[in-house]
A tleap script that builds the chain and sets N, CA, C and O, in Angstrom:
source leaprc.protein.ff14SB
mol = sequence {
  NMET ASN TYR ILE MET THR ARG THR GLN ILE
  GLN PHE PRO GLU PRO LEU TYR GLN ARG LEU
  LYS GLU ILE ALA GLU GLN GLN ASP TRP SER
  LEU SER GLU VAL MET ARG LYS ALA ALA GLU
  HIE PHE VAL ARG ARG PHE PRO GLU GLU PRO
  ASN GLN ARG SER LEU VAL PHE SER ASP PHE
  GLY LEU TRP CARG
}
set mol.1.N position { 87.854 -3.796 38.009 }
set mol.1.CA position { 86.970 -4.930 38.099 }
set mol.1.C position { 85.528 -4.425 38.194 }
set mol.1.O position { 85.230 -3.560 39.017 }
set mol.2.N position { 84.651 -4.948 37.373 }
set mol.2.CA position { 83.246 -4.552 37.390 }
set mol.2.C position { 82.420 -5.545 38.186 }
set mol.2.O position { 82.608 -6.757 38.082 }
set mol.3.N position { 81.508 -5.018 38.978 }
set mol.3.CA position { 80.623 -5.855 39.765 }
set mol.3.C position { 79.189 -5.586 39.366 }
set mol.3.O position { 78.831 -4.461 39.018 }
set mol.4.N position { 78.384 -6.604 39.416 }
set mol.4.CA position { 76.970 -6.462 39.112 }
set mol.4.C position { 76.274 -5.897 40.340 }
set mol.4.O position { 76.438 -6.410 41.447 }
set mol.5.N position { 75.508 -4.856 40.144 }
set mol.5.CA position { 74.723 -4.277 41.226 }
set mol.5.C position { 73.300 -4.809 41.065 }
set mol.5.O position { 72.768 -4.852 39.955 }
set mol.6.N position { 72.695 -5.210 42.170 }
set mol.6.CA position { 71.336 -5.726 42.165 }
set mol.6.C position { 70.392 -4.651 42.665 }
set mol.6.O position { 70.609 -4.066 43.726 }
set mol.7.N position { 69.353 -4.394 41.906 }
set mol.7.CA position { 68.345 -3.411 42.294 }
set mol.7.C position { 67.312 -4.096 43.173 }
set mol.7.O position { 66.912 -5.232 42.914 }
set mol.8.N position { 66.890 -3.398 44.207 }
set mol.8.CA position { 65.862 -3.947 45.094 }
set mol.8.C position { 64.951 -2.820 45.557 }
set mol.8.O position { 65.276 -1.641 45.416 }
set mol.9.N position { 63.849 -3.188 46.089 }
set mol.9.CA position { 62.906 -2.202 46.614 }
set mol.9.C position { 62.651 -2.541 48.076 }
set mol.9.O position { 62.372 -3.692 48.414 }
set mol.10.N position { 62.748 -1.539 48.937 }
set mol.10.CA position { 62.490 -1.744 50.356 }
set mol.10.C position { 61.584 -0.634 50.869 }
set mol.10.O position { 61.475 0.431 50.261 }
set mol.11.N position { 60.949 -0.898 51.979 }
set mol.11.CA position { 60.057 0.095 52.578 }
set mol.11.C position { 60.564 0.434 53.971 }
set mol.11.O position { 61.018 -0.440 54.710 }
set mol.12.N position { 60.479 1.719 54.322 }
set mol.12.CA position { 60.896 2.219 55.624 }
set mol.12.C position { 59.747 2.973 56.265 }
set mol.12.O position { 58.910 3.556 55.576 }
set mol.13.N position { 59.714 2.955 57.592 }
set mol.13.CA position { 58.800 3.884 58.257 }
set mol.13.C position { 59.241 5.310 57.893 }
set mol.13.O position { 60.435 5.575 57.760 }
set mol.14.N position { 58.303 6.200 57.736 }
set mol.14.CA position { 58.610 7.559 57.277 }
set mol.14.C position { 59.700 8.259 58.098 }
set mol.14.O position { 60.585 8.875 57.504 }
set mol.15.N position { 59.678 8.192 59.445 }
set mol.15.CA position { 60.743 8.881 60.196 }
set mol.15.C position { 62.141 8.339 59.886 }
set mol.15.O position { 63.099 9.109 59.809 }
set mol.16.N position { 62.265 7.031 59.711 }
set mol.16.CA position { 63.559 6.452 59.372 }
set mol.16.C position { 63.995 6.896 57.978 }
set mol.16.O position { 65.153 7.256 57.769 }
set mol.17.N position { 63.077 6.868 57.043 }
set mol.17.CA position { 63.383 7.304 55.681 }
set mol.17.C position { 63.860 8.760 55.668 }
set mol.17.O position { 64.839 9.087 54.998 }
set mol.18.N position { 63.177 9.620 56.400 }
set mol.18.CA position { 63.560 11.029 56.440 }
set mol.18.C position { 64.949 11.205 57.049 }
set mol.18.O position { 65.741 12.022 56.582 }
set mol.19.N position { 65.236 10.431 58.094 }
set mol.19.CA position { 66.563 10.531 58.721 }
set mol.19.C position { 67.650 10.054 57.776 }
set mol.19.O position { 68.718 10.662 57.708 }
set mol.20.N position { 67.398 8.981 57.048 }
set mol.20.CA position { 68.372 8.493 56.072 }
set mol.20.C position { 68.618 9.530 54.979 }
set mol.20.O position { 69.756 9.731 54.555 }
set mol.21.N position { 67.565 10.179 54.528 }
set mol.21.CA position { 67.718 11.233 53.521 }
set mol.21.C position { 68.534 12.401 54.066 }
set mol.21.O position { 69.359 12.972 53.353 }
set mol.22.N position { 68.301 12.755 55.335 }
set mol.22.CA position { 69.077 13.831 55.964 }
set mol.22.C position { 70.564 13.482 56.009 }
set mol.22.O position { 71.420 14.308 55.691 }
set mol.23.N position { 70.850 12.249 56.407 }
set mol.23.CA position { 72.246 11.804 56.453 }
set mol.23.C position { 72.869 11.877 55.066 }
set mol.23.O position { 73.992 12.356 54.913 }
set mol.24.N position { 72.152 11.407 54.064 }
set mol.24.CA position { 72.659 11.447 52.687 }
set mol.24.C position { 72.982 12.877 52.279 }
set mol.24.O position { 74.036 13.143 51.702 }
set mol.25.N position { 72.081 13.783 52.580 }
set mol.25.CA position { 72.293 15.186 52.211 }
set mol.25.C position { 73.481 15.783 52.966 }
set mol.25.O position { 74.307 16.476 52.373 }
set mol.26.N position { 73.567 15.517 54.258 }
set mol.26.CA position { 74.664 16.055 55.070 }
set mol.26.C position { 76.021 15.563 54.588 }
set mol.26.O position { 77.001 16.308 54.611 }
set mol.27.N position { 76.078 14.310 54.153 }
set mol.27.CA position { 77.340 13.709 53.728 }
set mol.27.C position { 77.612 13.871 52.232 }
set mol.27.O position { 78.666 13.475 51.736 }
set mol.28.N position { 76.649 14.457 51.523 }
set mol.28.CA position { 76.739 14.588 50.071 }
set mol.28.C position { 76.850 13.212 49.404 }
set mol.28.O position { 77.634 13.005 48.478 }
set mol.29.N position { 76.035 12.282 49.912 }
set mol.29.CA position { 75.948 10.935 49.373 }
set mol.29.C position { 74.557 10.737 48.795 }
set mol.29.O position { 73.619 11.456 49.138 }
set mol.30.N position { 74.439 9.752 47.912 }
set mol.30.CA position { 73.107 9.351 47.453 }
set mol.30.C position { 72.458 8.507 48.539 }
set mol.30.O position { 73.144 7.974 49.411 }
set mol.31.N position { 71.147 8.387 48.488 }
set mol.31.CA position { 70.446 7.524 49.430 }
set mol.31.C position { 70.908 6.076 49.248 }
set mol.31.O position { 71.023 5.337 50.226 }
set mol.32.N position { 71.170 5.672 48.024 }
set mol.32.CA position { 71.680 4.320 47.764 }
set mol.32.C position { 73.017 4.095 48.463 }
set mol.32.O position { 73.261 3.026 49.022 }
set mol.33.N position { 73.874 5.101 48.427 }
set mol.33.CA position { 75.174 4.969 49.078 }
set mol.33.C position { 75.014 4.840 50.593 }
set mol.33.O position { 75.719 4.055 51.227 }
set mol.34.N position { 74.100 5.599 51.167 }
set mol.34.CA position { 73.824 5.481 52.606 }
set mol.34.C position { 73.383 4.057 52.924 }
set mol.34.O position { 73.852 3.458 53.892 }
set mol.35.N position { 72.489 3.522 52.115 }
set mol.35.CA position { 71.979 2.178 52.375 }
set mol.35.C position { 73.065 1.122 52.211 }
set mol.35.O position { 73.115 0.171 52.991 }
set mol.36.N position { 73.943 1.268 51.203 }
set mol.36.CA position { 75.046 0.315 51.039 }
set mol.36.C position { 75.977 0.371 52.240 }
set mol.36.O position { 76.402 -0.669 52.744 }
set mol.37.N position { 76.301 1.579 52.704 }
set mol.37.CA position { 77.174 1.728 53.870 }
set mol.37.C position { 76.531 1.116 55.114 }
set mol.37.O position { 77.209 0.468 55.911 }
set mol.38.N position { 75.240 1.319 55.278 }
set mol.38.CA position { 74.534 0.737 56.421 }
set mol.38.C position { 74.552 -0.790 56.338 }
set mol.38.O position { 74.759 -1.464 57.347 }
set mol.39.N position { 74.337 -1.330 55.151 }
set mol.39.CA position { 74.348 -2.781 54.971 }
set mol.39.C position { 75.743 -3.349 55.236 }
set mol.39.O position { 75.873 -4.409 55.847 }
set mol.40.N position { 76.777 -2.655 54.783 }
set mol.40.CA position { 78.161 -3.089 55.035 }
set mol.40.C position { 78.425 -3.142 56.537 }
set mol.40.O position { 79.008 -4.106 57.035 }
set mol.41.N position { 78.003 -2.121 57.246 }
set mol.41.CA position { 78.185 -2.064 58.695 }
set mol.41.C position { 77.476 -3.252 59.356 }
set mol.41.O position { 78.038 -3.900 60.238 }
set mol.42.N position { 76.272 -3.528 58.938 }
set mol.42.CA position { 75.481 -4.634 59.484 }
set mol.42.C position { 76.169 -5.972 59.226 }
set mol.42.O position { 76.270 -6.802 60.129 }
set mol.43.N position { 76.637 -6.182 58.010 }
set mol.43.CA position { 77.274 -7.444 57.631 }
set mol.43.C position { 78.547 -7.690 58.444 }
set mol.43.O position { 78.845 -8.833 58.791 }
set mol.44.N position { 79.291 -6.641 58.747 }
set mol.44.CA position { 80.518 -6.798 59.551 }
set mol.44.C position { 80.213 -7.339 60.941 }
set mol.44.O position { 81.080 -7.958 61.557 }
set mol.45.N position { 79.017 -7.125 61.444 }
set mol.45.CA position { 78.645 -7.587 62.787 }
set mol.45.C position { 78.340 -9.085 62.832 }
set mol.45.O position { 78.223 -9.653 63.918 }
set mol.46.N position { 78.212 -9.728 61.686 }
set mol.46.CA position { 77.882 -11.143 61.611 }
set mol.46.C position { 78.937 -11.872 60.787 }
set mol.46.O position { 78.829 -11.956 59.564 }
set mol.47.N position { 79.968 -12.403 61.467 }
set mol.47.CA position { 81.034 -13.103 60.730 }
set mol.47.C position { 80.472 -14.270 59.921 }
set mol.47.O position { 79.477 -14.892 60.293 }
set mol.48.N position { 81.135 -14.541 58.816 }
set mol.48.CA position { 80.705 -15.641 57.948 }
set mol.48.C position { 81.008 -16.977 58.584 }
set mol.48.O position { 81.928 -17.102 59.391 }
set mol.49.N position { 80.229 -17.971 58.216 }
set mol.49.CA position { 80.513 -19.340 58.607 }
set mol.49.C position { 81.781 -19.768 57.858 }
set mol.49.O position { 81.980 -19.361 56.714 }
set mol.50.N position { 82.640 -20.580 58.480 }
set mol.50.CA position { 83.892 -20.976 57.810 }
set mol.50.C position { 83.687 -21.680 56.476 }
set mol.50.O position { 84.555 -21.594 55.607 }
set mol.51.N position { 82.579 -22.366 56.287 }
set mol.51.CA position { 82.369 -23.116 55.046 }
set mol.51.C position { 81.696 -22.289 53.955 }
set mol.51.O position { 81.486 -22.791 52.851 }
set mol.52.N position { 81.352 -21.030 54.241 }
set mol.52.CA position { 80.716 -20.199 53.222 }
set mol.52.C position { 81.773 -19.560 52.328 }
set mol.52.O position { 82.889 -19.275 52.762 }
set mol.53.N position { 81.401 -19.345 51.091 }
set mol.53.CA position { 82.279 -18.653 50.157 }
set mol.53.C position { 82.452 -17.221 50.642 }
set mol.53.O position { 81.469 -16.552 50.960 }
set mol.54.N position { 83.668 -16.753 50.700 }
set mol.54.CA position { 83.956 -15.427 51.227 }
set mol.54.C position { 83.920 -14.381 50.123 }
set mol.54.O position { 84.493 -14.577 49.051 }
set mol.55.N position { 83.249 -13.277 50.389 }
set mol.55.CA position { 83.289 -12.132 49.497 }
set mol.55.C position { 84.441 -11.244 49.933 }
set mol.55.O position { 84.652 -11.030 51.127 }
set mol.56.N position { 85.165 -10.741 48.989 }
set mol.56.CA position { 86.257 -9.833 49.314 }
set mol.56.C position { 85.714 -8.427 49.117 }
set mol.56.O position { 85.823 -7.855 48.032 }
set mol.57.N position { 85.121 -7.868 50.188 }
set mol.57.CA position { 84.482 -6.572 50.079 }
set mol.57.C position { 85.476 -5.465 49.787 }
set mol.57.O position { 85.099 -4.432 49.235 }
set mol.58.N position { 86.737 -5.657 50.147 }
set mol.58.CA position { 87.712 -4.607 49.858 }
set mol.58.C position { 87.829 -4.405 48.350 }
set mol.58.O position { 88.189 -3.313 47.911 }
set mol.59.N position { 87.535 -5.422 47.547 }
set mol.59.CA position { 87.547 -5.268 46.097 }
set mol.59.C position { 86.454 -4.322 45.627 }
set mol.59.O position { 86.558 -3.740 44.548 }
set mol.60.N position { 85.401 -4.163 46.434 }
set mol.60.CA position { 84.323 -3.252 46.096 }
set mol.60.C position { 84.680 -1.829 46.533 }
set mol.60.O position { 83.967 -0.882 46.201 }
set mol.61.N position { 85.774 -1.674 47.272 }
set mol.61.CA position { 86.115 -0.376 47.817 }
set mol.61.C position { 85.223 -0.013 48.995 }
set mol.61.O position { 84.937 1.162 49.225 }
set mol.62.N position { 84.788 -1.015 49.736 }
set mol.62.CA position { 83.795 -0.758 50.758 }
set mol.62.C position { 84.389 -0.635 52.154 }
set mol.62.O position { 83.978 0.274 52.875 }
set mol.63.N position { 85.265 -1.422 52.568 }
set mol.63.CA position { 85.685 -1.486 53.974 }
set mol.63.C position { 86.712 -0.413 54.280 }
set mol.63.O position { 87.873 -0.719 54.549 }
set mol.64.N position { 86.298 0.821 54.242 }
set mol.64.CA position { 87.235 1.921 54.495 }
set mol.64.C position { 87.338 2.222 55.951 }
set mol.64.O position { 88.081 3.120 56.345 }
savepdb mol mol.pdb
quit
């Protein structure tokens, strides 16, 4: 199954950006992958409203 990826631009304070880059390098991940994993973690902390359309993140291979 193919999913559309949306490109975005964000700004970080330099120390946070450097730490994210370090994590990416240590884990052999891209910076984009670090950011997706961080966003997934954040989203899990906020359950969806019952009336919202549910995304099946496991289809993305994300909820490992």
